[in-house]
C-alpha positions in Angstrom: 319.6 20.2 -45.0 317.9 23.7 -45.9 320.5 25.4 -44.5 324.3 24.3 -44.7 327.2 24.6 -42.2 328.8 27.2 -44.5 325.6 29.4 -44.6 325.6 29.5 -40.8 329.3 30.3 -40.5 329.4 33.0 -42.8 326.9 34.6 -41.3 328.8 35.5 -38.2 331.3 36.4 -41.2 328.5 38.8 -42.2 328.3 39.7 -38.9 332.4 40.6 -38.2 332.2 42.9 -40.6 328.5 44.6 -39.8 330.5 45.6 -36.3 333.3 46.8 -38.0 331.2 49.0 -40.5 328.5 50.1 -37.5 332.3 51.6 -35.4 334.3 52.0 -38.4 335.0 55.6 -37.5 336.0 54.9 -33.9 338.7 52.0 -35.4 340.0 54.3 -38.1 341.1 56.7 -36.0 342.1 54.4 -33.4 343.8 52.3 -35.8 345.2 55.7 -36.9 346.7 56.1 -33.4 348.4 52.6 -33.2 350.3 53.7 -36.4 351.3 57.3 -34.6 352.6 55.1 -31.4 354.8 53.1 -34.3 355.6 55.7 -35.9 357.1 57.6 -32.5 358.9 54.4 -31.7 360.8 54.1 -35.2 359.2 50.1 -35.0 360.0 48.0 -37.7 356.4 47.1 -38.2 355.3 50.6 -38.2 355.3 50.5 -42.7 353.2 47.3 -43.0 351.2 48.7 -40.5 350.6 51.6 -42.2 350.2 49.4 -45.5 347.4 46.9 -44.2 345.5 49.6 -42.2 344.8 51.4 -45.8 344.5 47.8 -47.5 341.7 46.7 -44.3 340.2 50.2 -44.4 339.7 50.4 -48.2 337.8 46.7 -48.0 335.9 46.6 -44.9 334.4 50.1 -44.9 333.3 50.1 -48.3 329.8 49.2 -48.4 328.2 47.0 -50.6 330.8 44.2 -51.1 329.7 40.9 -49.6 332.0 38.7 -47.7 333.2 36.4 -51.0 334.1 39.2 -53.0 336.1 41.1 -49.7 338.3 38.0 -48.7 339.1 37.5 -52.2 340.0 41.1 -52.2 341.8 41.0 -49.5 343.8 38.3 -50.2 344.6 38.9 -53.9 345.6 42.7 -52.8 347.5 41.2 -49.5 349.7 38.5 -51.8 351.0 41.3 -54.4 352.2 43.4 -52.2 356.3 43.5 -52.4 356.1 43.7 -47.8 353.5 41.3 -47.1 355.6 38.0 -46.8 354.7 35.5 -44.2 356.6 36.6 -41.2 356.2 36.9 -37.6 356.0 40.9 -38.2 353.0 40.2 -40.1 351.7 38.1 -37.7 352.3 41.3 -35.2 350.0 43.3 -37.6 347.5 41.4 -38.1 346.6 41.2 -34.1 347.6 44.7 -33.8 344.9 45.4 -36.0 342.5 42.4 -34.4 343.2 44.4 -30.9 342.6 47.8 -32.1 339.1 46.8 -33.3 338.2 44.7 -29.9 339.3 47.6 -27.8 336.9 50.2 -30.0 333.9 47.4 -29.4 334.0 46.9 -26.1 334.1 50.9 -25.4 330.4 50.6 -27.2 327.8 50.2 -24.3 325.8 47.8 -26.6 328.5 45.2 -27.0 328.0 41.6 -26.6 330.0 38.1 -26.6 329.3 37.5 -30.4 329.7 40.8 -31.9 334.0 40.2 -29.9 333.7 36.3 -31.3 332.4 37.4 -35.1 335.3 40.1 -35.2 337.9 37.5 -34.1 335.8 34.6 -36.4 336.7 37.5 -39.5 340.2 38.3 -38.6 340.8 34.3 -38.5 339.6 33.9 -41.7 341.0 37.5 -43.2 344.6 36.2 -42.2 344.1 32.7 -43.7 343.0 34.0 -47.2 346.1 36.6 -46.7 348.9 33.6 -47.2 346.6 31.0 -48.6 347.4 29.8 -51.8 343.9 28.8 -52.7 340.2 30.8 -53.1 337.3 29.9 -52.3 339.1 26.6 -51.2 340.8 25.6 -54.5 343.6 25.4 -56.5 344.6 28.6 -58.2 344.5 27.6 -61.9 346.3 30.7 -63.3 349.3 29.5 -60.7 348.0 25.7 -62.2 348.8 26.9 -65.9 351.7 29.4 -65.1 353.6 26.5 -63.9 352.4 23.8 -66.8 353.7 26.3 -69.4 357.0 25.8 -67.6 357.4 22.8 -67.1 360.5 21.5 -69.0 359.1 17.8 -68.7 356.8 19.4 -72.0 357.3 22.2 -74.5 354.2 23.8 -74.1 355.2 27.7 -75.0 351.8 29.0 -73.8 348.3 27.9 -72.4 345.0 30.0 -72.5 342.5 30.1 -70.7 339.0 31.0 -72.9 335.3 32.7 -72.2 332.4 32.6 -74.1 330.2 34.9 -74.5 327.2 35.6 -76.7 328.1 32.3 -79.2 331.9 34.0 -79.8 335.2 33.0 -78.0 337.3 35.4 -75.9 341.0 34.4 -74.5 340.6 35.3 -70.7 344.4 35.1 -69.8 347.6 33.7 -71.2 350.3 32.0 -69.2 354.1 31.2 -70.5 355.5 32.9 -73.1 353.7 35.9 -73.7 356.0 38.6 -74.7 354.3 39.1 -78.0 350.8 39.0 -76.8 349.3 42.7 -77.7 347.9 45.0 -75.7 344.2 44.7 -76.0 343.9 41.2 -75.4 340.2 42.0 -75.8 340.7 41.9 -79.1 342.0 38.4 -79.2 337.9 36.8 -80.0 336.5 34.2 -82.8 333.6 32.9 -83.9 335.0 29.1 -83.1 338.0 28.2 -81.3 340.1 27.0 -83.9 340.3 30.2 -85.4 340.9 32.2 -81.4 344.0 29.1 -82.4 345.2 30.9 -85.7 344.7 34.4 -84.2 347.1 33.4 -81.2 349.5 31.9 -83.8 350.0 34.6 -86.5 350.3 36.9 -83.5 353.4 34.3 -82.0 356.9 35.3 -83.9 358.4 33.2 -86.1 360.5 30.8 -85.4 361.7 27.7 -86.7 359.7 24.5 -86.2 355.9 23.5 -86.8 353.8 25.3 -83.8 350.1 24.4 -83.5 347.3 24.9 -81.0 345.6 22.0 -78.7 342.2 22.5 -77.5 341.4 20.7 -74.7 338.0 21.2 -72.4 337.6 20.9 -69.1 334.7 20.8 -67.1 333.2 23.6 -68.0 335.9 25.6 -69.3 338.2 25.5 -72.7 342.0 25.7 -72.3 344.4 26.0 -75.6 347.8 24.5 -75.5 350.8 25.6 -77.9 353.2 23.3 -78.2 356.1 21.6 -81.3 354.7 18.2 -80.5 351.7 16.1 -82.2 348.4 15.6 -79.9 349.1 12.2 -78.9 352.5 13.1 -77.1 351.3 16.5 -75.7 347.5 15.1 -74.6 348.2 12.1 -72.0 350.5 14.0 -70.2 348.0 17.3 -70.2 345.6 15.3 -69.4 347.2 13.0 -66.7 348.1 17.5 -65.1 344.3 18.0 -65.2 343.3 14.6 -63.6 346.2 15.5 -60.8 344.8 19.1 -60.5 341.5 18.1 -59.7 342.6 15.3 -57.1 344.2 18.4 -54.9 341.1 20.3 -55.5 339.2 17.3 -53.9 341.6 17.1 -51.1 341.2 21.0 -50.7 337.6 20.9 -50.9 337.5 18.3 -47.7 340.0 19.7 -45.9 337.5 22.7 -46.6 334.5 21.3 -44.7 336.5 19.1 -42.0 337.7 23.1 -41.1 334.4 24.0 -41.3 332.9 21.9 -38.2 336.5 23.0 -36.5 335.2 26.3 -36.7 332.0 25.3 -35.4 332.8 23.5 -32.0 335.4 25.8 -31.4 333.3 28.8 -31.7 330.7 26.8 -29.7 333.4 25.7 -26.8 334.2 29.3 -26.6 330.8 30.3 -25.9 329.7 27.4 -23.3 332.8 27.9 -21.3 331.4 30.8 -20.4 329.1 29.4 -18.3 329.1 30.2 -14.2 326.3 27.8 -13.1 324.2 25.0 -14.2 321.4 27.0 -15.7 323.5 28.9 -17.6 326.0 26.0 -19.1 321.8 24.5 -20.1 320.7 27.7 -21.4 324.5 28.4 -23.5 324.7 24.4 -24.5 320.8 24.8 -25.9 320.8 28.0 -28.2 324.5 27.7 -29.2 323.6 24.4 -31.1 321.3 26.8 -33.1 323.4 29.5 -33.4 326.6 28.1 -34.4 324.9 24.5 -36.3 322.2 25.2 -39.5 319.1 24.5 -37.0 316.4 26.1 -35.8 315.1 24.8 -32.8 316.7 22.7 -29.8 315.5 21.0 -26.0 318.0 19.8 -23.9 317.1 16.7 -22.1 318.9 15.1 -19.1 319.2 11.0 -18.3 319.3 9.2 -15.1 320.8 6.0 -15.6 319.1 5.0 -12.1 315.4 5.0 -13.0 316.1 4.8 -16.9 314.4 8.2 -17.9 314.7 11.1 -19.6 313.9 15.1 -18.8 313.5 18.2 -20.2 315.8 20.4 -19.1 315.4 23.5 -21.5 314.0 24.5 -24.8 316.0 27.1 -26.8 313.1 28.3 -29.7 310.2 26.2 -28.6 307.7 26.5 -25.6 310.3 25.9 -22.4 307.9 24.9 -20.0 306.1 22.6 -22.6 310.2 20.8 -22.7 310.5 20.9 -18.6 307.0 19.0 -18.0 308.5 16.1 -20.1 309.4 13.2 -18.4 309.7 9.5 -20.4 310.9 6.3 -19.1 313.3 5.5 -22.0 311.0 1.6 -21.9 308.2 3.8 -24.0 311.2 4.7 -26.3 312.3 1.6 -28.1 315.0 3.3 -30.7 316.5 4.8 -27.4 316.4 2.3 -25.5 318.4 0.2 -27.8 320.5 2.8 -28.6 321.5 3.3 -24.5 321.9 -0.3 -24.3 324.4 -0.8 -27.3 326.6 2.5 -25.6 326.5 -0.3 -22.1 327.6 -2.9 -24.2 330.4 -0.7 -25.9 332.3 -0.4 -22.0 334.1 2.1 -20.8 336.6 4.5 -22.7 334.1 5.3 -25.3 335.8 7.7 -27.4 332.9 9.0 -29.8 329.3 8.6 -29.1 327.3 9.6 -32.5 324.1 11.3 -33.5 320.8 9.2 -34.1 319.1 11.1 -37.3 315.8 10.4 -38.0 314.4 11.7 -41.7 310.2 11.1 -39.7 310.3 11.7 -36.2 307.6 9.8 -35.7 310.4 6.8 -36.0 311.7 7.2 -32.7 309.4 9.7 -30.9 306.1 9.6 -29.4 303.1 10.4 -32.0 302.2 12.6 -28.8 305.2 15.4 -29.3 305.7 15.1 -33.1 302.1 15.7 -33.0 302.6 18.7 -30.3 305.5 20.2 -31.6 305.2 19.4 -35.7 308.3 17.4 -35.2 309.3 16.6 -38.5 313.4 15.3 -39.2 315.2 15.7 -36.0 318.7 14.8 -34.7 319.0 13.6 -31.3 322.3 14.1 -30.1 324.1 12.4 -27.1 325.4 14.9 -24.6 328.1 12.7 -23.1 330.8 13.4 -21.1 334.1 11.4 -22.0 336.2 11.9 -19.7 333.8 10.2 -17.2 332.2 7.5 -19.8 328.9 9.3 -19.0 325.8 9.4 -21.3 324.4 12.6 -19.0 321.6 13.9 -21.2 320.2 14.6 -25.2 319.9 17.7 -27.3 316.9 17.0 -29.9 317.4 19.5 -33.3 315.2 20.4 -35.9 314.9 22.9 -38.4 311.5 24.3 -37.1 308.3 23.1 -37.2 307.1 20.3 -40.4 310.8 21.1 -42.1 312.5 17.6 -43.2 316.0 17.6 -43.8 319.4 15.6 -44.4 322.2 15.7 -42.4 325.7 15.9 -44.0 329.0 14.2 -43.1 330.4 17.8 -41.4 327.4 18.1 -39.9 327.3 14.5 -38.6 331.0 15.1 -37.5 330.0 18.5 -35.9 327.2 17.3 -33.6 329.2 14.9 -32.3 331.6 17.2 -31.0 329.1 19.9 -29.5 327.4 16.9 -27.7 330.9 16.0 -25.7 331.4 19.5 -25.2 328.5 19.8 -23.8 328.7 17.0 -21.8 332.3 18.3 -20.2 330.5 21.4 -19.4 327.9 19.7 -17.4 329.7 17.4 -16.0 331.4 20.2 -14.8 328.7 21.7 -13.0 327.1 18.5 -11.6 328.6 19.1 -8.0 330.1 15.5 -8.1 326.4 14.1 -8.5 326.0 11.5 -11.2 322.7 12.6 -12.2 321.5 15.8 -13.5 317.8 15.1 -12.3 316.7 17.3 -10.3 315.8 17.0 -6.2 312.4 17.7 -6.9 309.9 16.9 -10.4 308.5 19.7 -12.5 304.9 20.1 -11.6 302.7 22.4 -13.0 300.6 24.5 -10.6 297.2 22.3 -11.7 299.1 19.4 -11.2 300.1 20.4 -7.6 296.5 21.5 -7.6 295.7 18.2 -8.4 297.8 16.7 -6.0 296.7 18.5 -3.3 293.4 17.4 -3.5 294.3 13.4 -4.3 296.4 14.2 -0.5 293.6 15.2 0.9 291.8 11.9 -0.2 289.4 13.7 -3.0 288.3 10.6 -5.4 289.0 11.6 -9.5 285.3 12.5 -8.9 285.4 14.9 -6.4 288.8 16.3 -7.7 287.0 17.2 -11.2 284.3 18.9 -9.1 286.3 20.9 -7.0 288.3 22.4 -9.8 286.1 22.4 -12.5 287.1 19.7 -14.9 286.6 16.5 -16.6 287.0 13.2 -14.5 289.3 12.1 -17.7 290.8 15.1 -17.3 291.9 15.0 -13.7 292.7 11.2 -14.4 295.4 12.5 -17.4 297.0 14.4 -15.0 297.1 12.4 -12.2 299.3 9.5 -14.9 301.3 12.8 -15.7 302.2 13.2 -12.0 302.7 9.9 -11.4 304.8 9.8 -14.2 307.3 12.7 -13.4 307.7 11.6 -10.1 308.2 8.0 -10.6 305.8 6.6 -8.7 303.9 3.6 -9.2 300.8 5.0 -7.2 299.0 8.2 -5.7 300.2 6.6 -2.6 303.7 6.9 -3.6 303.3 9.9 -5.2 302.0 11.4 -2.0 305.0 10.2 0.3 307.1 11.9 -1.8 305.8 15.2 -2.6 305.5 15.6 1.2 308.9 14.6 1.1 310.0 16.8 -1.1 308.2 20.0 0.2 306.0 19.6 -3.0 302.3 19.8 -1.3 
């Protein structure tokens, strides 16, 4: 995809940082008030709160540092602090710091729900970073090398992580028995890995036994290992260890991807649960698909099983009137009809209803809509209420006019979960009705004019002349009216229009 889920959620984190920096003076003052209260009460968390306040103030209020940089800095500083071990007290400190920020933001006249949500998401990620044993979803290579050098399964004296710059090799860091290491480690450099290994051996104290240095390239890095054993004794052990390290990294990366879409679902759920009416729910769902997933436009449709048709409810970053004017029988949409039939065959209690991804929208939608909205790739997200086993509608999502994209597995899963959450909210506001079909179809002012003339007995020619339109245009209006009103002919459309108070 042009934009990834990671980028979308990272933008929310950046917004959280921006909110805090925008109110940094008030937040710093509020934190100090909280700290003074704890000191006055001689609370056991007073010292830890003061230290955490200083750490956060230094990292969060500094301009210029990026999201990843300050998350790493906070995490590193937190883990290295002797009094910041995970505990109920430190959870209390985190909560107190975050609540103070929300109090300040709430008092601002221009505060929004998104401001609070961005701050809340930011603090959740700070907490993860502070107590995590990994960096950026990857295992800590330094911790791994330290454990490897300390292992008793193989006599490894030390391990060195190398760097290469301008054709020369440098020791980036040493792990293990390093008491002999010179203070100025930057002097350890050479043109070749072999020469650098010889330098390191020369610095080591003389001892019994012959020590040797074994180089091991891995991915984009090079490591050196000092041992008493031969290459064929040590290499299998090292390779196996690095393979386990790599497997752990892959597992963590998968966990990280799973966490991302789960984060998106949580943010979306909190957003749409605020709706207090059906119209608000429709608007929040449409905007939420764009706010928390890497899409740019959303068209929300309702589905009527009785009429086997779908109609437009709302368009976000689209012409809303154009979307609301859309009404299509699924018999004219073979791909959608087949999909609905498959759902019906699955029966009741369907746990998950997967979305439909089309790399080319023309494969599943009428050409007129593809051209009208400049559709390229799209995702059709079913709006499905699992609790009622009911397909309520669908959201059609894309990344903007004429922009193709592919769909990753994490976005696929998130879209499916978004559709379920949206379905439950819409079901709650449907007032017990089995369908979300409006009591009256949405006709444009011009269509109502045409319908009134037809009801008065005007022919197509007469209606065209009175409205200064061509007969072809009037016929198109009549066809659109029949389709929207689900009427077989003009007489049925007139009867329905009079009954529903349209004319």
